[in-house]
Structures are given as C-alpha cells and as structure tokens.
C-alpha positions in Angstrom: -37.5 12.1 -75.5 -36.9 8.4 -75.8 -33.7 6.5 -76.6 -33.6 2.9 -77.6 -30.2 1.1 -77.0 -29.6 -2.2 -78.6 -27.2 -4.4 -76.6 -28.1 -2.4 -73.5 -26.8 -5.2 -71.2 -23.4 -5.0 -72.7 -20.4 -3.0 -71.3 -21.0 0.2 -73.2 -24.8 -0.1 -73.2 -25.0 -0.1 -69.4 -22.8 3.0 -69.1 -24.7 4.8 -71.9 -28.1 4.0 -70.2 -26.8 5.6 -67.0 -25.6 8.7 -68.8 -28.8 9.2 -70.7 -30.9 8.8 -67.6 -28.8 11.5 -66.0 -29.7 13.7 -69.0 -33.4 13.2 -68.4 -33.9 10.9 -71.4 -36.4 8.0 -71.3 -34.3 4.8 -71.8 -35.4 1.4 -73.2 -33.0 -1.3 -74.5 -33.0 -4.6 -76.3 -31.2 -7.6 -75.1 -31.4 -11.4 -75.7 -32.2 -12.0 -72.0 -33.6 -9.8 -69.4 -31.3 -11.2 -66.7 -28.5 -9.0 -65.3 -26.2 -9.4 -62.4 -27.9 -6.9 -60.1 -24.8 -4.8 -59.7 -24.8 -3.0 -63.1 -26.7 0.0 -64.5 -29.6 -2.2 -65.5 -30.7 -2.7 -62.0 -32.1 0.8 -62.3 -35.9 0.5 -62.3 -36.1 3.4 -64.8 -34.6 1.4 -67.6 -37.0 -0.8 -69.6 -35.6 -4.0 -70.9 -37.1 -5.6 -74.1 -36.2 -9.1 -75.1 -35.5 -9.2 -78.8 -33.3 -11.3 -81.1 -32.0 -8.8 -83.6 -31.5 -11.5 -86.2 -35.3 -12.0 -86.2 -36.7 -9.3 -88.6 -40.3 -9.6 -87.5 -39.3 -9.2 -83.8 -37.2 -6.2 -84.6 -40.0 -4.6 -86.6 -42.4 -5.2 -83.7 -40.1 -3.4 -81.3 -39.4 -0.4 -83.5 -43.1 0.0 -84.3 -44.0 -0.1 -80.6 -41.2 2.0 -79.3 -40.9 4.7 -82.0 -37.7 6.0 -80.5 -36.3 9.5 -81.0 -32.8 8.1 -80.8 -31.5 4.6 -81.6 -28.1 3.7 -80.3 -27.1 0.5 -82.1 -24.5 -1.1 -79.9 -25.4 -4.8 -80.1 -22.6 -6.9 -81.7 -20.3 -9.8 -81.3 -17.4 -7.6 -80.3 -14.6 -10.0 -79.2 -12.0 -10.3 -81.9 -10.7 -13.8 -81.0 -14.3 -15.1 -81.1 -14.6 -13.7 -84.6 -11.7 -16.0 -85.7 -13.3 -19.0 -84.0 -16.7 -18.3 -85.7 -16.4 -15.8 -88.5 -19.8 -16.6 -90.1 -21.7 -16.2 -86.9 -19.9 -12.9 -86.2 -20.7 -11.4 -89.6 -24.3 -12.7 -89.6 -25.0 -11.5 -86.1 -23.5 -8.0 -86.6 -24.8 -7.3 -90.1 -28.2 -8.9 -90.2 -29.3 -7.3 -86.9 -28.5 -3.8 -88.2 -30.3 -4.4 -91.6 -33.4 -5.4 -89.7 -33.3 -2.2 -87.5 -32.8 0.1 -90.5 -35.4 -1.7 -92.5 -37.9 -1.3 -89.7 -37.2 2.4 -89.4 -37.6 2.8 -93.2 -40.8 0.8 -93.4 -42.4 2.8 -90.6 -41.1 6.1 -92.0 -39.8 7.2 -88.5 -37.6 10.3 -88.0 -35.4 8.3 -85.6 -31.8 9.5 -85.3 -29.5 6.5 -85.4 -26.0 6.1 -84.1 -24.0 3.0 -85.3 -21.2 2.0 -82.9 -18.4 1.0 -85.2 -14.8 0.2 -84.4 -11.3 1.4 -85.2 -10.7 -2.3 -86.1 -12.0 -1.2 -89.5 -8.8 0.6 -90.2 -6.9 -2.6 -89.6 -3.3 -2.4 -90.9 -2.2 1.1 -90.1 1.1 2.3 -91.6 3.5 4.4 -89.4 3.1 7.4 -91.7 -0.7 7.3 -91.2 -0.7 8.0 -87.5 -2.8 9.6 -86.0 -5.6 7.9 -87.9 -8.2 10.1 -89.4 -11.6 9.1 -90.9 -10.1 9.3 -94.3 -7.5 6.5 -93.7 -7.8 3.4 -95.9 -9.7 0.5 -94.4 -7.5 -2.6 -94.3 -9.3 -5.1 -92.0 -7.3 -7.8 -90.3 -10.0 -10.0 -88.8 -13.6 -11.1 -89.4 -14.9 -8.8 -86.6 -13.4 -5.8 -88.5 -15.0 -6.9 -91.7 -18.4 -7.0 -90.0 -17.9 -3.5 -88.6 -17.0 -2.1 -92.0 -20.2 -3.7 -93.4 -22.2 -2.0 -90.6 -20.5 1.3 -91.3 -21.2 1.2 -95.1 -24.8 0.0 -94.6 -25.3 3.1 -92.4 -23.9 5.3 -95.2 -26.2 3.6 -97.8 -29.4 3.9 -95.7 -28.7 7.6 -95.2 -28.0 8.3 -98.9 -30.8 6.1 -100.2 -33.5 6.7 -97.7 -32.5 9.8 -95.8 -32.4 8.1 -92.4 -30.3 10.4 -90.2 -27.4 8.1 -89.3 -24.0 8.9 -87.7 -21.3 6.3 -87.9 -18.8 6.1 -85.1 -15.4 4.5 -85.3 -14.4 4.0 -81.7 -10.9 3.2 -80.6 -10.2 1.0 -77.6 -12.4 1.8 -74.7 -12.0 0.5 -71.2 -13.5 1.0 -67.7 -15.3 -0.7 -64.8 -17.7 -3.6 -65.7 -15.9 -4.6 -68.8 -15.8 -8.4 -69.6 -12.6 -10.1 -68.3 -11.8 -11.3 -71.9 -10.6 -7.7 -72.6 -7.0 -6.8 -71.8 -7.1 -4.3 -68.9 -10.1 -6.1 -67.3 -8.2 -9.4 -67.5 -5.1 -7.9 -65.9 -7.2 -6.3 -63.1 -9.2 -9.5 -62.3 -6.0 -11.6 -62.1 -4.4 -9.0 -59.8 -7.5 -8.9 -57.6 -7.5 -12.8 -57.4 -3.8 -12.9 -56.5 -4.4 -10.3 -53.8 -7.0 -12.5 -52.2 -5.0 -15.7 -52.5 -7.4 -17.2 -55.1 -4.6 -18.0 -57.6 -0.8 -18.3 -57.6 1.2 -15.0 -58.2 1.5 -15.7 -61.9 -0.1 -13.2 -64.3 -0.9 -14.4 -67.8 -0.7 -12.0 -70.7 -0.8 -11.7 -74.5 1.2 -9.2 -76.6 2.4 -6.5 -74.2 4.2 -4.5 -76.9 1.3 -3.4 -79.1 0.3 0.3 -78.5 -3.3 1.3 -78.6 -5.4 4.4 -78.1 -7.5 3.9 -74.9 -10.5 6.0 -73.8 -12.6 5.6 -70.7 -16.0 4.2 -71.6 -17.7 7.1 -69.8 -16.0 9.5 -72.1 -17.1 7.3 -75.1 -20.8 7.4 -74.2 -20.6 11.2 -73.8 -19.2 11.3 -77.3 -22.1 9.2 -78.6 -24.7 11.5 -77.0 -23.0 14.6 -78.5 -22.6 12.9 -81.9 -26.2 11.8 -82.3 -27.4 15.3 -81.4 -24.9 17.4 -83.3 -23.1 15.2 -85.8 -23.8 15.5 -89.5 -26.0 12.7 -90.8 -24.2 10.3 -93.1 -20.8 11.2 -91.6 -18.4 9.0 -89.7 -16.5 10.1 -86.6 -13.5 8.7 -84.7 -13.7 8.5 -80.9 -10.2 8.5 -79.5 -7.9 10.0 -76.9 -5.1 10.9 -79.3 -2.4 9.1 -77.4 -1.2 5.5 -77.0 -0.4 3.1 -74.3 1.1 -0.4 -74.6 -0.6 -3.2 -72.8 2.6 -3.5 -70.8 2.2 0.2 -69.7 -1.3 -0.5 -68.4 -0.2 -3.7 -66.7 2.6 -1.8 -64.8 0.1 0.9 -63.9 -2.3 -1.6 -62.4 0.6 -3.4 -60.5 1.6 -0.1 -59.1 -1.8 0.1 -57.4 -1.3 -3.3 -55.7 1.1 -4.6 -53.1 1.6 -8.0 -54.8 4.7 -9.3 -56.6 4.0 -11.4 -59.7 5.6 -13.4 -62.4 4.4 -12.5 -65.8 4.0 -15.3 -68.4 2.9 -15.0 -72.0 -0.1 -17.2 -72.9 -0.3 -18.2 -76.6 -4.1 -18.4 -76.4 -4.2 -14.6 -75.7 -2.2 -13.7 -78.8 -4.1 -12.5 -81.9 -3.4 -14.2 -85.3 -2.6 -10.7 -86.7 -1.8 -7.4 -85.0 -0.2 -4.0 -85.7 2.4 -2.3 -83.6 0.7 1.0 -82.9 -2.6 2.7 -83.4 -3.5 6.3 -82.4 -6.8 7.9 -83.4 -7.5 11.5 -84.4 -10.9 12.7 -83.1 -10.5 16.3 -84.3 -13.5 16.0 -86.6 -15.8 15.0 -83.7 -14.4 17.7 -81.5 -14.8 20.4 -84.0 -18.5 19.5 -84.6 -19.6 18.6 -81.1 -17.0 20.1 -78.7 -16.2 16.6 -77.3 -12.9 16.0 -75.5 -12.0 13.0 -73.3 -11.7 14.0 -69.6 -11.0 11.0 -67.5 -7.3 10.3 -67.0 -6.0 6.7 -67.7 -4.8 6.5 -64.1 -8.4 7.1 -62.8 -9.7 4.5 -65.2 -7.2 1.8 -64.1 -7.8 2.5 -60.4 -11.6 2.0 -60.9 -11.2 -1.1 -63.0 -9.1 -2.7 -60.3 -11.5 -1.6 -57.6 -14.4 -3.0 -59.6 -12.8 -6.5 -59.6 -11.9 -6.3 -55.9 -15.6 -5.5 -55.2 -16.8 -8.3 -57.4 -14.6 -10.9 -55.6 -15.7 -9.6 -52.2 -19.3 -10.2 -53.2 -18.7 -13.7 -54.7 
C-alpha cells in the first residue's frame, strides 16, 4: 500500500510520514525542494521525495500518473495566517490551485485513490459563545484570507466527491503543536525564545502576541493518527473536526513552558505578533470523528510542551 503526502517536508508532513512508515505503508511525498535539515523525519531513507510545484498542472498530473497512490494526504498549503494578510492572492492561489490540479489528475486517470484534505478550524472563524464546542455543522465565518482558502479547499473536496465519486474526507483540524514546528507559531516561538535566553543568546525579554485568546491545542502526533484513521474509516464526502475538546490560553502555555526552565523573564507584547482579527475562545468537538473511527487524543499538553522546549534546546546545541 502506498501513500503520497503533499507538503511532506512541512511540520505535519514529517510526523505523518514517520507514523505511516511505522504502520508498514510505503511513503512518497511532494515538496518544492528536496532539501531538509537532516534532523527531521525526511532523513529516513525509506521516504521518497518528489520535487513538484503543485501550481503546475502538468507536473502534478505526471506525479499522480507515475505514483498511482492508494492514499493521498493533501497537506501542502501556505498555512501561516499573518502571511495570508501580507499576500492574500498568493495564499488563495497556492492553496486552491494545487488542490484542483491534484483532484483533476486523479479524475483524469480514473484512480481509486482515497484522498484526505487537511483543512483548518480557521474556516469557522467568528465563533459565538453559545456555539462552543464547535461541531462540523457550525456556520463558517472566515476572518482572514487563509481561512477563505481553506473553505475553498473543503468545498472543492465535497464537489469532487459528489460530482465524480472521488473518495475524499475533509478534515477541519484545530490548533496542533509539537516538536519541529516552525518558530512563527505561538508555542514554538515561546520555546525557542526561552531556549535562547537559557543559553545567553538573547536578553531575558520574551516577546508575545495576544496571551488571552483561548484555543484548542492537540499534539501533532495525535493529529496524524486521526488522519490515518479518517482516511481508512471516514465516510467519503464528510468533514471531521480534529480537536482535544478543551482550551488553553497562549498565556497558560507560556507559563507551562516557563515552569520547565530556571530562567526569569520580562514579558513584552509585540504589535507585529498580533492578528488583525481574533476571537476570544475556540473549542472543537471531535465526537463525529471519534464515533466513526475510535480516535481520541492521548498525549498530554504537559508532555507536548516539554518536548517542544527540548527540541529547541537540541537545535541550539547543534547550531
């Protein structure tokens, strides 16, 4: 059995590749560049990397025709919300066009490939207090260009299932965190700053954005397990939330990280880290996914935070 992962050199892609290999699945993945840092999952010689620009329809068709995967995990996307404000047209074109090319290639070659589209809870956008926890039936009120692109991906998946019968499951994943995440994301940013302060590489000042907003955080390794169960046991055409069912504020997670370090810091808010729009609290309901696949998150937030901090300590030791 073969799985093709788009965006395999991304945060989730590397963890998913490792998980699938442990399940005995043959793994290949597309990326824009074959380079990786040598410390991530892609250093595994059993993973085949394929250079492919997903915005190039001919290149995508060539890859799909050659690989003929049993499972396609479509993870590739511009996924950083602030970048979507800086370049909304690039975000929408990148995220939507690449998916169209993949689905068209599967349709044209009449492949039985099962497809998972990695969507985002950002699609729900403005969530009202009486709508928590958020189910898959909640209204979509996007609040940034990235969210709009993910809604387009979600609805395209539904259309290609209904029109052409391609077995597609659509995931709406809430905040996911863990080791190897880019430093632009909140917990990774905190952990890297703490590790740098510990080593005397920066003054004991920690820069933050909005510490009050509460979000539903799930360890990335629980997320990739959910993806594997969903592509096997989910109902084609359906969408599924992936969430822990509880919320933490950014301030909570910062204090948890600081409790794992001997340093004392001054906390300063950085305007550049604030979003143009935000909602106070979001909690997801993944009961639908659990009922159909048996998935439940298993990794405690304390374990995740410890491993994120250790990851950045190790990275700085190696630099």
